[in-house]
BAMARVO-888713 format. One record per residue: residue in one letter; x, y, z of N, C-alpha, C, O, CB in turn. Coordinates in steps of 0.2 Angstrom, whole numbers. Glycine has a CB too. Example, Ala and Ser with C-alpha at 12.3 -4.5 7.8 and 13.67 -1.06 7.14 Angstrom:
BAMARVO-888713
PT/type/n_x/n_y/n_z/ca_x/ca_y/ca_z/c_x/c_y/c_z/o_x/o_y/o_z/cb_x/cb_y/cb_z
PT/a/66/-28/39/62/-22/39/66/-16/39/71/-17/42/57/-22/45
PT/s/64/-11/35/68/-5/36/64/0/39/67/6/40/70/-3/29
//
This chain:
BAMARVO-888713
PT/type/n_x/n_y/n_z/ca_x/ca_y/ca_z/c_x/c_y/c_z/o_x/o_y/o_z/cb_x/cb_y/cb_z
PT/m/147/-38/129/145/-33/124/147/-34/117/153/-37/115/147/-27/126
PT/l/143/-32/112/144/-34/105/150/-29/103/150/-24/106/137/-32/99
PT/p/155/-31/99/161/-28/97/158/-22/92/154/-23/88/167/-33/94
PT/e/163/-16/92/159/-10/89/160/-11/81/155/-9/77/163/-3/90
PT/h/165/-15/78/165/-16/71/158/-20/69/155/-19/64/171/-21/69
PT/q/156/-25/74/149/-29/73/143/-24/73/139/-25/69/148/-34/77
PT/i/144/-20/77/138/-15/77/138/-11/71/133/-10/67/139/-10/84
PT/i/143/-9/69/143/-5/62/141/-9/57/136/-8/52/150/-2/61
PT/t/144/-15/57/142/-20/51/134/-22/51/132/-23/46/146/-26/52
PT/r/131/-22/56/124/-24/56/120/-17/55/115/-18/52/122/-27/63
PT/l/122/-12/56/118/-6/54/119/-5/47/114/-3/43/120/0/59
PT/m/125/-6/45/126/-5/37/122/-10/32/119/-9/27/133/-6/36
PT/v/123/-16/35/119/-22/32/111/-20/32/107/-22/27/121/-29/36
PT/a/109/-17/37/101/-16/38/100/-10/34/94/-9/31/98/-14/46
PT/a/104/-5/33/103/1/27/102/-2/20/98/0/16/109/6/27
PT/v/108/-7/19/107/-10/12/101/-13/10/97/-11/6/111/-13/11
PT/l/99/-18/14/93/-22/14/87/-17/14/83/-18/9/93/-26/21
PT/g/86/-12/18/81/-7/18/80/-4/12/75/-3/9/81/-2/24
PT/s/86/-2/9/86/2/2/83/-2/-3/79/0/-8/93/3/0
PT/v/86/-9/-2/83/-13/-9/76/-13/-8/73/-12/-14/86/-23/-9
PT/v/72/-14/-5/65/-13/-3/63/-7/-5/58/-6/-9/63/-14/4
PT/g/66/-2/-2/63/6/-3/65/7/-10/61/11/-13/67/11/1
PT/i/69/5/-14/69/7/-21/64/5/-25/61/9/-29/76/4/-25
PT/e/61/-1/-24/55/-4/-27/49/0/-26/45/1/-31/54/-12/-24
PT/r/48/3/-19/43/8/-19/44/14/-21/39/17/-22/41/8/-13
PT/e/50/16/-21/51/24/-23/49/24/-31/47/29/-33/60/27/-22
PT/r/50/19/-34/49/19/-41/42/19/-43/41/20/-49/53/15/-45
PT/l/38/18/-39/31/19/-40/27/25/-36/21/26/-36/29/12/-37
PT/n/33/29/-33/31/35/-32/27/35/-25/22/39/-24/28/40/-38
PT/w/28/30/-21/24/31/-14/28/34/-9/34/34/-9/21/23/-11
PT/v/23/38/-5/25/42/0/32/39/5/36/42/7/18/42/3
PT/a/30/32/7/36/29/9/39/25/5/37/20/2/35/24/15
PT/g/45/29/4/51/25/-1/57/24/1/57/21/6/52/29/-7
PT/l/62/26/-3/69/24/-1/70/25/6/71/21/10/75/27/-4
PT/r/70/32/8/74/35/13/69/31/20/71/30/26/74/44/13
PT/t/64/30/18/59/27/24/60/20/26/62/18/31/50/27/22
PT/h/61/17/21/62/10/22/69/9/26/70/5/30/61/7/14
PT/m/73/12/23/81/12/26/81/14/34/83/11/38/85/18/21
PT/l/77/20/34/77/22/42/73/16/46/74/15/52/74/30/42
PT/v/68/14/43/64/8/47/70/3/48/71/2/54/56/4/42
PT/c/72/0/44/76/-6/44/82/-4/49/83/-8/53/78/-8/37
PT/v/86/1/49/91/3/53/89/4/60/92/3/64/95/8/49
PT/g/83/7/60/81/9/67/79/2/71/80/2/77/75/14/68
PT/s/76/-2/68/74/-9/69/80/-13/72/79/-15/77/71/-14/62
PT/a/85/-12/68/92/-16/69/95/-13/76/97/-17/81/97/-15/64
PT/l/95/-7/76/98/-3/82/93/-5/88/96/-7/93/98/4/81
PT/f/87/-5/87/82/-7/94/84/-15/96/85/-16/102/73/-7/91
PT/m/86/-19/90/88/-26/93/95/-25/96/97/-28/101/88/-31/87
PT/i/100/-22/93/105/-22/96/105/-19/104/108/-22/108/111/-20/92
PT/v/102/-14/104/102/-11/110/97/-16/115/99/-18/121/98/-2/110
PT/s/93/-19/113/89/-23/118/94/-29/120/94/-31/126/83/-26/114
PT/a/98/-32/115/101/-38/118/107/-36/121/109/-41/124/103/-42/112
PT/w/111/-30/120/118/-29/122/118/-22/125/123/-21/128/122/-29/117
PT/g/114/-19/125/114/-11/128/114/-11/136/118/-7/139/106/-6/126
PT/f/112/-16/139/111/-15/146/115/-21/149/114/-22/155/104/-16/148
PT/a/120/-23/146/125/-28/148/128/-27/155/128/-32/159/130/-28/143
PT/d/129/-20/155/134/-18/162/130/-19/167/133/-19/172/137/-11/162
PT/v/122/-19/167/120/-20/174/117/-27/176/114/-28/181/114/-16/176
PT/l/120/-32/171/118/-39/173/121/-42/179/119/-47/182/117/-43/168
PT/h/127/-39/180/131/-42/187/128/-40/193/130/-43/198/138/-38/187
PT/h/123/-36/193/119/-34/200/114/-39/201/112/-43/196/115/-27/199
PT/e/113/-40/207/109/-46/210/103/-44/208/101/-38/208/110/-49/217
PT/h/98/-49/207/91/-49/205/90/-45/199/84/-42/198/88/-47/210
PT/v/94/-44/195/93/-41/188/94/-45/183/98/-49/183/98/-35/185
PT/a/87/-45/179/88/-49/173/85/-46/167/80/-41/168/84/-56/174
PT/l/87/-48/161/85/-44/155/81/-50/150/82/-56/151/92/-41/151
PT/d/76/-48/146/73/-50/142/73/-47/136/69/-43/134/68/-52/143
PT/p/79/-49/130/80/-45/125/75/-45/120/75/-41/115/86/-46/122
PT/s/70/-49/121/64/-50/117/59/-44/118/54/-44/113/61/-56/118
PT/r/59/-40/123/53/-36/125/54/-30/121/49/-27/119/53/-34/132
PT/i/60/-27/117/60/-21/114/58/-24/107/54/-21/103/66/-17/114
PT/a/61/-29/105/59/-32/98/51/-32/97/48/-29/93/62/-41/98
PT/a/48/-35/102/41/-36/102/37/-29/102/32/-28/99/38/-41/109
PT/q/40/-23/105/37/-17/105/38/-14/97/34/-10/94/40/-13/111
PT/v/44/-16/94/45/-14/87/39/-16/82/37/-13/78/51/-16/84
PT/v/38/-23/83/33/-26/79/26/-22/79/22/-21/74/32/-34/82
PT/s/24/-21/86/18/-17/86/19/-10/85/14/-8/82/14/-18/92
PT/g/24/-6/87/25/0/85/25/3/78/23/9/76/30/1/87
PT/i/28/-2/74/29/-1/67/22/0/64/22/3/59/33/-6/64
PT/g/17/-3/66/10/-2/63/7/5/64/2/7/60/6/-6/66
PT/f/10/9/68/7/17/68/11/20/62/8/24/60/8/21/75
PT/l/17/19/60/20/21/54/18/19/48/18/22/42/26/20/55
PT/g/15/12/48/12/10/43/5/12/41/3/11/35/12/4/43
PT/a/2/14/47/-5/17/46/-6/24/42/-10/27/39/-9/17/54
PT/g/1/27/43/1/33/40/2/32/31/0/37/27/8/36/44
PT/t/3/27/30/4/27/23/-3/24/19/-3/24/13/9/23/22
PT/i/-7/23/23/-14/20/21/-19/26/19/-20/30/24/-17/14/27
PT/v/-21/26/14/-25/33/11/-32/30/10/-33/24/7/-21/37/3
PT/l/-38/34/13/-44/32/10/-46/37/5/-47/42/7/-50/30/15
PT/r/-48/35/0/-51/40/-6/-57/38/-8/-57/32/-10/-47/41/-13
PT/r/-62/40/-8/-69/39/-10/-70/32/-8/-73/28/-12/-69/40/-18
PT/k/-68/30/-2/-70/22/2/-66/19/-4/-69/14/-6/-80/19/2
PT/v/-61/20/-6/-56/16/-9/-49/16/-5/-47/21/-4/-54/18/-16
PT/v/-47/10/-2/-41/10/2/-35/9/-2/-34/5/-7/-40/5/6
PT/r/-30/13/0/-24/12/-5/-18/12/0/-19/15/6/-23/18/-10
PT/g/-12/10/-2/-7/10/2/-6/4/8/-2/4/12/-8/16/5
PT/l/-10/-2/7/-9/-8/12/-3/-11/10/1/-13/14/-15/-12/12
PT/t/-1/-12/3/5/-15/2/11/-12/5/15/-15/8/6/-15/-4
PT/t/11/-5/4/17/-1/7/17/-2/14/23/-3/17/16/6/5
PT/a/12/-2/17/12/-2/24/14/-9/27/17/-10/33/5/-1/26
PT/a/13/-15/23/15/-21/24/22/-22/23/24/-26/26/11/-25/21
PT/s/26/-18/18/33/-18/16/36/-15/21/42/-17/23/33/-14/9
PT/l/33/-10/24/37/-6/31/37/-12/37/42/-13/40/31/1/34
PT/w/32/-15/37/32/-20/43/37/-25/42/42/-25/46/25/-24/44
PT/t/37/-28/36/42/-33/35/49/-31/34/54/-35/35/40/-36/29
PT/v/50/-25/33/56/-22/33/60/-21/41/66/-22/43/54/-15/29
PT/a/54/-19/43/56/-19/52/58/-26/54/62/-26/58/49/-17/56
PT/a/55/-31/52/57/-38/53/64/-40/51/67/-44/53/52/-43/50
PT/v/66/-36/45/72/-38/42/77/-35/46/82/-38/48/73/-36/34
PT/g/76/-29/49/80/-26/53/82/-29/60/88/-29/62/77/-20/54
PT/l/76/-32/63/77/-35/69/81/-41/68/85/-43/73/71/-36/72
PT/a/81/-45/62/85/-51/60/92/-48/60/97/-51/62/82/-55/53
PT/v/93/-43/57/100/-41/55/103/-39/62/109/-41/63/100/-35/50
PT/g/99/-35/66/101/-33/73/103/-40/77/108/-39/81/96/-29/78
PT/g/100/-45/76/101/-50/80/106/-56/76/106/-62/78/94/-53/84
PT/g/109/-54/71/114/-57/69/112/-63/64/116/-67/62/119/-59/74
PT/l/106/-62/62/103/-67/57/104/-65/51/99/-63/48/96/-69/59
PT/y/109/-65/48/110/-63/41/107/-66/35/104/-63/31/117/-63/40
PT/v/107/-72/35/104/-77/30/97/-76/30/93/-74/25/105/-85/32
PT/a/94/-75/36/87/-74/37/85/-67/33/80/-67/29/85/-74/44
PT/a/88/-62/36/87/-56/34/87/-56/26/83/-53/22/93/-51/37
PT/v/93/-58/23/94/-57/16/89/-61/11/88/-60/6/100/-58/13
PT/t/87/-67/14/83/-72/11/76/-68/10/73/-68/5/82/-79/16
PT/a/74/-64/17/67/-61/17/68/-55/12/63/-53/9/64/-59/24
PT/t/73/-52/12/73/-46/8/72/-48/1/69/-44/-3/79/-41/9
PT/g/75/-54/-1/74/-56/-9/67/-58/-9/64/-56/-14/78/-63/-11
PT/l/64/-61/-5/56/-63/-5/52/-56/-5/47/-56/-9/54/-68/2
PT/i/54/-52/-1/50/-46/-1/50/-42/-8/44/-41/-11/54/-41/5
PT/v/55/-42/-11/56/-38/-18/52/-43/-23/49/-40/-27/63/-36/-20
PT/i/54/-49/-23/50/-53/-28/42/-52/-27/39/-51/-32/52/-62/-26
PT/i/39/-53/-21/33/-52/-19/30/-45/-22/24/-45/-24/32/-52/-13
PT/l/35/-39/-21/32/-33/-22/33/-32/-30/28/-29/-33/35/-28/-17
PT/a/37/-33/-33/38/-32/-41/37/-38/-45/35/-37/-51/46/-29/-42
PT/g/38/-44/-42/37/-50/-47/30/-54/-47/27/-56/-52/42/-56/-44
PT/i/28/-53/-42/21/-55/-42/15/-51/-44/9/-53/-46/20/-57/-34
PT/k/16/-44/-44/11/-39/-46/9/-41/-53/3/-43/-54/13/-31/-46
PT/p/13/-41/-58/11/-43/-65/7/-49/-65/2/-49/-69/17/-43/-68
PT/l/9/-55/-62/6/-61/-62/-1/-60/-58/-5/-63/-60/11/-67/-60
PT/e/-1/-57/-54/-8/-55/-50/-13/-51/-55/-19/-53/-55/-6/-50/-44
PT/r/-11/-47/-59/-15/-43/-64/-17/-47/-69/-22/-46/-71/-12/-38/-67
PT/r/-13/-52/-70/-15/-57/-76/-20/-62/-75/-23/-64/-79/-9/-59/-79
PT/l/-19/-64/-68/-23/-69/-65/-30/-67/-63/-35/-71/-63/-19/-73/-60
PT/f/-30/-60/-61/-37/-58/-57/-38/-52/-60/-41/-48/-56/-37/-56/-49
PT/l/-37/-51/-68/-39/-44/-71/-46/-45/-72/-48/-39/-71/-36/-43/-78
PT/a/-50/-50/-73/-57/-50/-74/-61/-49/-68/-67/-48/-68/-58/-56/-77
PT/r/-57/-50/-62/-62/-49/-55/-60/-41/-53/-63/-40/-48/-60/-54/-49
PT/r/-57/-37/-56/-55/-31/-54/-61/-26/-54/-65/-27/-59/-48/-27/-58
PT/a/-63/-22/-50/-68/-19/-49/-67/-11/-49/-63/-9/-45/-72/-22/-44
PT/a/-70/-7/-53/-70/0/-51/-76/3/-46/-81/4/-48/-71/4/-59
PT/p/-75/4/-39/-79/5/-34/-84/11/-37/-90/10/-37/-75/7/-27
PT/f/-81/16/-39/-85/22/-41/-85/25/-48/-79/27/-49/-84/26/-36
PT/l/-89/25/-52/-90/29/-57/-96/34/-56/-102/32/-57/-91/25/-63
PT/i/-94/41/-55/-98/46/-52/-100/51/-59/-96/54/-62/-95/49/-46
PT/l/-107/52/-59/-109/56/-64/-114/61/-61/-117/59/-56/-113/51/-70
PT/v/-115/67/-62/-119/72/-61/-123/74/-67/-120/76/-72/-116/79/-58
PT/i/-129/72/-68/-133/73/-74/-140/78/-72/-142/79/-67/-135/66/-77
PT/d/-142/80/-78/-148/84/-79/-154/77/-81/-154/75/-86/-146/91/-86
PT/r/-158/76/-77/-162/70/-79/-166/71/-84/-169/67/-86/-166/67/-73
PT/r/-168/78/-86/-172/80/-91/-168/79/-99/-171/78/-104/-173/87/-90
PT/e/-162/79/-98/-158/77/-104/-155/70/-105/-154/68/-111/-152/82/-105
PT/v/-154/67/-100/-150/60/-101/-154/55/-97/-157/56/-92/-143/61/-99
PT/s/-155/49/-101/-158/44/-97/-153/38/-94/-148/37/-97/-163/41/-102
PT/l/-155/35/-90/-151/29/-87/-150/25/-93/-144/23/-93/-155/26/-81
PT/f/-154/22/-97/-153/18/-102/-148/20/-107/-145/15/-110/-159/17/-105
PT/a/-147/26/-108/-142/28/-113/-135/27/-109/-130/24/-111/-144/36/-114
PT/i/-135/29/-102/-128/28/-99/-127/20/-99/-121/17/-101/-128/31/-91
PT/e/-131/16/-97/-129/9/-97/-127/7/-104/-122/4/-104/-134/5/-95
PT/s/-130/9/-109/-127/7/-116/-120/9/-117/-116/5/-120/-132/11/-123
PT/v/-119/14/-115/-111/16/-117/-107/12/-112/-102/9/-115/-109/26/-116
PT/l/-109/10/-105/-105/6/-102/-104/0/-105/-98/-2/-105/-106/4/-96
PT/e/-110/-4/-107/-109/-11/-110/-106/-11/-117/-103/-16/-119/-116/-13/-110
PT/a/-107/-6/-121/-102/-5/-127/-95/-5/-126/-91/-7/-130/-104/0/-130
PT/a/-94/-3/-120/-86/-2/-119/-83/-8/-114/-78/-8/-111/-83/5/-115
PT/n/-88/-13/-113/-87/-20/-109/-86/-18/-102/-82/-21/-98/-81/-25/-112
PT/l/-90/-13/-100/-90/-11/-92/-97/-14/-91/-102/-12/-94/-88/-2/-90
PT/h/-97/-18/-86/-102/-22/-84/-105/-20/-77/-102/-20/-72/-100/-29/-85
PT/l/-112/-17/-78/-115/-13/-72/-116/-18/-67/-119/-23/-68/-120/-10/-74
PT/q/-114/-16/-61/-115/-21/-55/-119/-17/-50/-123/-21/-46/-108/-23/-52
PT/r/-119/-11/-49/-124/-7/-45/-125/-1/-47/-120/2/-50/-122/-7/-38
PT/m/-130/3/-46/-131/10/-47/-135/13/-41/-139/11/-38/-136/11/-53
PT/l/-132/18/-39/-135/23/-33/-136/29/-36/-131/32/-39/-130/23/-27
PT/i/-142/32/-35/-144/38/-38/-147/42/-32/-152/41/-28/-150/36/-44
PT/e/-144/48/-31/-146/53/-26/-148/60/-30/-146/62/-35/-140/54/-22
PT/h/-152/63/-26/-154/70/-29/-148/75/-28/-145/75/-23/-162/73/-25
PT/g/-146/79/-33/-142/84/-32/-144/91/-29/-148/91/-25/-140/85/-38
PT/g/-140/96/-31/-142/102/-27/-148/106/-32/-152/109/-29/-135/108/-26
PT/d/-148/105/-39/-154/108/-42/-160/103/-42/-158/97/-41/-152/110/-49
PT/p/-166/105/-42/-172/101/-44/-172/96/-48/-175/91/-47/-176/104/-47
PT/d/-168/97/-54/-167/92/-60/-161/89/-60/-160/85/-64/-168/96/-66
PT/e/-157/90/-55/-150/86/-55/-149/79/-51/-151/79/-45/-144/91/-53
PT/d/-147/75/-54/-146/69/-50/-138/66/-50/-134/67/-54/-150/62/-54
PT/r/-136/64/-44/-130/62/-44/-130/54/-44/-133/50/-40/-126/65/-37
PT/i/-125/51/-50/-126/43/-50/-120/41/-48/-115/44/-50/-128/39/-57
PT/q/-120/35/-44/-113/32/-41/-115/24/-44/-119/21/-42/-112/32/-32
PT/i/-110/23/-48/-110/17/-52/-104/12/-49/-98/14/-48/-108/19/-61
PT/t/-106/6/-49/-100/0/-48/-101/-4/-54/-106/-5/-57/-102/-5/-41
PT/v/-95/-5/-57/-94/-8/-63/-88/-14/-62/-84/-14/-57/-92/-3/-69
PT/h/-89/-19/-66/-83/-24/-67/-79/-22/-75/-83/-21/-80/-85/-31/-66
PT/y/-73/-23/-74/-71/-22/-81/-65/-26/-83/-62/-29/-78/-69/-15/-83
PT/t/-62/-26/-89/-57/-31/-91/-51/-26/-93/-52/-19/-93/-59/-36/-97
PT/g/-45/-28/-95/-40/-24/-97/-42/-21/-104/-39/-16/-105/-33/-28/-98
PT/n/-46/-24/-107/-48/-22/-116/-51/-15/-114/-52/-11/-119/-54/-29/-120
PT/t/-53/-13/-109/-58/-8/-108/-53/0/-107/-49/0/-103/-62/-10/-101
PT/n/-53/4/-112/-51/10/-112/-55/16/-108/-60/19/-110/-50/12/-119
PT/v/-52/16/-102/-57/20/-96/-58/27/-99/-63/30/-100/-52/21/-88
PT/l/-52/30/-101/-52/37/-103/-57/38/-109/-60/44/-110/-45/40/-104
PT/s/-57/33/-114/-62/33/-120/-70/34/-117/-74/38/-118/-60/26/-125
PT/v/-71/29/-113/-77/29/-110/-79/36/-106/-84/39/-107/-77/23/-105
PT/t/-74/37/-102/-76/44/-99/-78/49/-103/-83/53/-101/-71/47/-96
PT/e/-74/49/-109/-75/55/-114/-81/55/-117/-85/60/-118/-70/56/-120
PT/q/-83/48/-118/-89/48/-121/-95/49/-117/-100/51/-120/-89/41/-124
PT/l/-95/48/-110/-100/49/-106/-100/58/-104/-106/61/-103/-99/45/-99
PT/r/-95/60/-105/-94/68/-104/-97/71/-109/-101/76/-108/-87/70/-104
PT/r/-97/69/-115/-100/72/-121/-108/71/-122/-112/74/-125/-97/68/-128
PT/m/-110/67/-117/-118/65/-118/-121/73/-115/-119/76/-111/-119/57/-112
PT/p/-126/73/-119/-130/80/-117/-134/79/-110/-138/74/-109/-136/82/-123
PT/g/-132/83/-106/-135/83/-99/-131/80/-94/-132/79/-88/-142/78/-98
PT/v/-125/78/-96/-120/76/-91/-115/82/-89/-111/84/-92/-115/71/-95
PT/r/-116/85/-83/-113/90/-80/-106/89/-77/-102/93/-77/-117/93/-75
PT/e/-105/83/-74/-99/81/-71/-98/74/-71/-102/70/-70/-99/83/-64
PT/i/-91/72/-71/-90/64/-71/-84/64/-68/-79/68/-69/-89/60/-79
PT/s/-82/59/-62/-77/56/-61/-77/49/-59/-82/46/-59/-74/60/-56
PT/h/-70/47/-59/-70/40/-58/-64/38/-54/-59/42/-53/-69/37/-64
PT/t/-63/31/-51/-58/28/-47/-54/23/-52/-50/19/-50/-61/25/-40
PT/l/-56/23/-58/-54/17/-61/-47/17/-62/-44/23/-63/-58/16/-67
PT/s/-43/11/-62/-35/11/-63/-33/7/-69/-27/6/-70/-32/8/-57
//
């Protein structure tokens, strides 16, 4: 049986390592923040402790064998359901995948701590924080030109505004038109235009939205640009 002070130490270490990742998520105001990551890490560590030492008192019985990896394996798959709760689909744009991945990796950290693999757990926590906080600015800089705004949605009166005028505003703002989908609106003269564009960091999205909103015939405008 694992000594009580070792159990306490491992659970405390799991809470600390989980909080390190949770703080990074909390500062971005994600639903899965500090407390969620701490709970996942501590819970995973406890599962590992119970799996490895919780049934030691029955091992002396004949024909009894234990596989400590079974509970750990269930944690790996079970944490996916919690991670799925952080994934949001808004207007066909998926958000929250990184937070779901951080919960999954924090569970792995908890399992490592529960198994006494402190070096692996601390190293993994450091790498997780670097990936979440350090790689993001680099990612933005390297792939900024490839970022796409899936939806720029306009509801217009086709009698007052032309597609050419809309395209001219977009091009002037360095928004490159990729795809345009036109649907009939509720009124006979109303169209709903769904536009996909590519843009760069020099684009002032709010300014473009305001220009389009002021165009005669534009009744409604919304976007998912970030």
